[in-house]
N, C-alpha and C positions, 0 to 999 in steps of 0.2 A: 549711489552717488557718494559713497563714503570715501572712495579712493580715486584720486585724479592723477592720470599719467599724461603729461603734456608732451606731444610728439615734437621732436626737433629733427627735421630733415635737413641734410646738407644740400647745397645748391645742386650738386651733381645728382643726388637722388631725386630731387624734385624734377629735374629734367628727365631722368630715367623713367619716373612714374608717368610723366606726360607722354613720353614715347610709347610706354606700354599701353596706356589707355587709348592711344591712337593706332596701335598695331595689334598686339596679341591680347592684352587685357585678360578678362576672364573667359574669352570666347575661344573659337577654333583657331588653330595656328595658320590656316590658309582659307580664303573665301572659296565658295563654290565656283566652278569653272565659268558659269554664266553670270557671276555677280559683277555689277558695274562698279560698286564702291562698298566698303564696309558699312553695315547698318548698325550704328551704335545706339545705346540707350540714350535717348535725346534729353538734353537739359532744356526744359521748356521754361521760358520766361513768362511768368504769369502776368496777365494784363489786369488782374484784379487788384485794385489799390488797397482795399480793406479786406484782409483775410479773416477767416474764422477758424476755430479749432478743426472743423471738418476738412479744411484745406490741407491739414497736416496729417490726416489719417493715413494716406497712402505712403508717405515717407516713413512714418512710424512703423507701418507694417513691413516695409522693406528692411528697416533696422532690426526688427524682431526676427525676420527671416535670416538675416546675415549673422546675428549673434546667437540666436536661440533655435533657429530652424523650425519655428512654429509661429502661429498667428498671435497677435496681441489679445489679451483679455480686455473686456470693455473698460474696466477701471484704469488699467495701464495705458490703454490707447488714449483715453481722454486726458489723463494726467500728463503724459509726455507731450501730447499735442498742445496743451495749455502752456507748457514751458517753451516750446518752440515758437508759438504764437507771440508770447509776451516778450521774447527776445529777438523777434523778427528774423528767425533762421530761414535758410532756404527750404522750400517745401517739396523738393524732389531730390532723389538720391545722388545724382551726378553733381548738382550744385552743392549739396551738403558735403560730399567727399572732397570736392575741389576747395571749398572754403576751409574745411578742416585741415587739408594738406598745406594750404597757403597761409595759415594763421589768420584767416579772415573771419572766423567764427567768434561770436560772443563767448567769453570764458565760461559762462554758465552752461552753454550748450556743449562746449568742449568737455566739460565735466560730465554732462549727461551721456554723451557718446562714449566717453571712456568708461563710465560706470557699467555700460552694457558689456564691453569687452573684458572688464575685470571682475564681473559678477561671478558668483559661485556657479550659477547655472551654465554660463558660457564656458567657464574653465572646466566644468565637468563634461560638457559636450565635446570640447576640443582638448583632450589630454594628450600626453605623449610628446613626441618630437615635433619639430617644425614641419618636417616632411609629412607626418601623420596629420598635423593640423591643416595644412593646405589641402591635402586629399579629402579630409572630412568637410571642409568648407565647400569644395567643389561638389561633393555628394549632396550636401544640404541645399546648395543653391541651384545646381543644375542637374542633379540626379545622374551624374556621370563621373567617370574618371577625369582627372586633370590632364591638360595638354601641355604643350611646350612652355607655357607661361609659368608652370609650377616651379621650375628651377630659379626663375627671377625672384619669386616671392620667398622661397626657402632660403636663397642666398642672402637676401637683405634681412630676413628674420634672424638667420644665424649670425650675421654681422651686427645685430642690434641697431640697424639703421632705422627700422620701423618696429612697431609693436604689433602683436596679434590683433589688438583692438582696431588699429588702423587698417591692417591687411584685409580683414573680413569685409569692411565697407568698401575698400578700394577695389577688391576683386569683383564685387557686385557692380560697382560703378563702371567697371571696364567691360561689362557684358556686351557681346556683339553677335551678329548672325542669329542662329537658332536659339542661343542662350538668352537673347532679349525676349523672345516669346516665352521661354520657360519661366523666367523671372516674372514677366507680366501675368502669366497664368497663375503662378504661385501666389503672387500678391493679390490677384483677384479672388482666388479661393480663400486666402487668409482673411480678406475683408468680408467675404460671404460667411465664413465660419464665425467671425466675431459678431456679425450682425445676427447670427442664429442663436447666440447666447442671450436669449430674450426671456428667460424664465429663471427663477431662483434655482431650480434643480439643475438646469444646464450650466449656469454660472458656477454653482458649487461643484459640479462634476468635472469642470475644466480646471482642476487644481491638483498639483502634485506631480511627481516624477513619472508615475505610471500613465497619467492622463497625457502628459507632454509627449511621451513615446508614441501613444496611439495617434495623436494628431501629426506628429512628425512623419510617421509612416504614411499617413494619408497624403501629405504633401509630397512625399517621395514618389508617389504614383503620377504626379503631374508632369507632363512633358510639353514640348513645343506644339504638338498636335492635339492636346487635350481640348475637348469641346467645353467651353464655359457653361453650356446648358446642362452638363453632367455634374456640375459642382454640387448642387444642392442635394441630389440623391446620395452622393458619397458623404457629404457632411452629415446628413440625417442618420446614416448608418453609424458613422463614428460617434455622433452625439448619443444615439441610443445605447451604444456599447458603453460609453462613459457613464451615462445615467444609471443603467442597469448595474454596472459595477459598483457605483456609489451606493445604490440602494441595498445591494447585497452586503457590502462592507459595513454600512450603517446598521443594518438589521443585526448582523453578527455582533457588532459592538454593543448594541442595546441588550441583546440576549445575555452577553457576558456581564453587563452592568447589573441587570436584574437578578441574575444568578448570584452575583457577589453581594449585592446590597439589599435584596428584597426577599429572596426565596427562603432565607433563614426563618422568616415568620410566615410568609404567604406560600405555604406548601401543604400538601396532604400530610406531610410528616415534618412539622416545624423542628428546627434544630437548635433554637436558642430563645433567650428572653422570656422563658417561662411559659411559652404557649404550648398547649397540647393539641390545638386545632388552629387552622388558619383564621386570622381575625376577619369577621364578617363573611367567612366562607370564601374569601378571595384568594385564589391560588395562581401561581405563576410557574408551575412545573413544566408546562408545555408551551410551544410556540402558539398553539391555538388559543390557549388561555390568555396569553400575553396580548395577542392581537384583539381578542374580544374586549379587553380592558384598555386598549391603546389610548383612548381619549382620557380616561381616568388617570392613567400613568402620566400622561403629559401634563394634565392640570395639577396633579398633586406633587409630582417630582420636579417639574420645570417651572410652571407658572407660580403656584403658591409656595412651592418648596416645603409643603407641610409634611411630606413623606420623603424618606423614612421618618417615622415619628421621632422627634427630638434628634434626628440625624444620628441615631444610635449606631448605624453601620458606616457612618462617615462617607456618604456620597459626596463626591467632589463637584465643584462648579463645572469643571470640564465634562464630567459625566452627565450632569444635568443638561449641558449644552448639546451633547450627543442626542439625548432624548428629545430636545427641542428640534434639532435638525431632522431626526427621524420623523417627527410629527409633520414638519414642513414638507417632507418628501411624500406625504400621504400614508405614513406608518406602514411601509411595505413589509 
């Protein structure tokens, strides 16, 4: 939310956007032969007078999908839902996009939406030309190539009539036909994934670029015919992959820290500080020896910070934090 780009659409473009949302939008260029009318992503007017944060979870998940191609983390979901609630923002994507386009959003929410589009993550996900940007948005939202609507978006982006921040949410808001089901299924899986981040290990594992790629790839498998009953099994596989990767990476980091900060003394062949044998016979030359003393390492290096003695080897706070995280993961 550090950068705010306020969209200024001309009257002509507003009309064009309205026509697009009523015709091609982010959907197919032509309806099926037996279709009676375009089935658009409906803007539902809530009858609930007093909303809660939970009433905004779905629209926040849609925003994460549009700008990041992935589900929200629990902290981010609740944080942004709180902002939307306190500023009485629309709680569904079509209403939000329309209010944004027409200048009817609270300026705070405008800044929030813009911050997604101008974030480092979104810009890294959507690099290159406007043509490449629109193609990538269609891939993330619909898991398919763009249709005839692509030229509309590319043209207005090239002319600087709209920003990429606005285009991503407008393309989603214009979903129709099978794309409505795709977005609905992706938002459903995103919600289920966020709900599954119910342990410290799972929440810690869903962090960083590599983790984001794993979950984006999971969502790319979702289509219009995906059975919601299959969500959890796929989510569990992805989460197990993330947690196992986190455990492996954390263990490797701990092994490096102990080799750097502890093995100089606690070794069968001490290399410094005047020791000719490991103090108290405690050695960390092997992974087995380290795991056998995992609780002692945690208590002395992280909790009391008594070791290394006098911090003679200059163990850093970040390194101690890694040891603490390793312990929280069960000292894998």
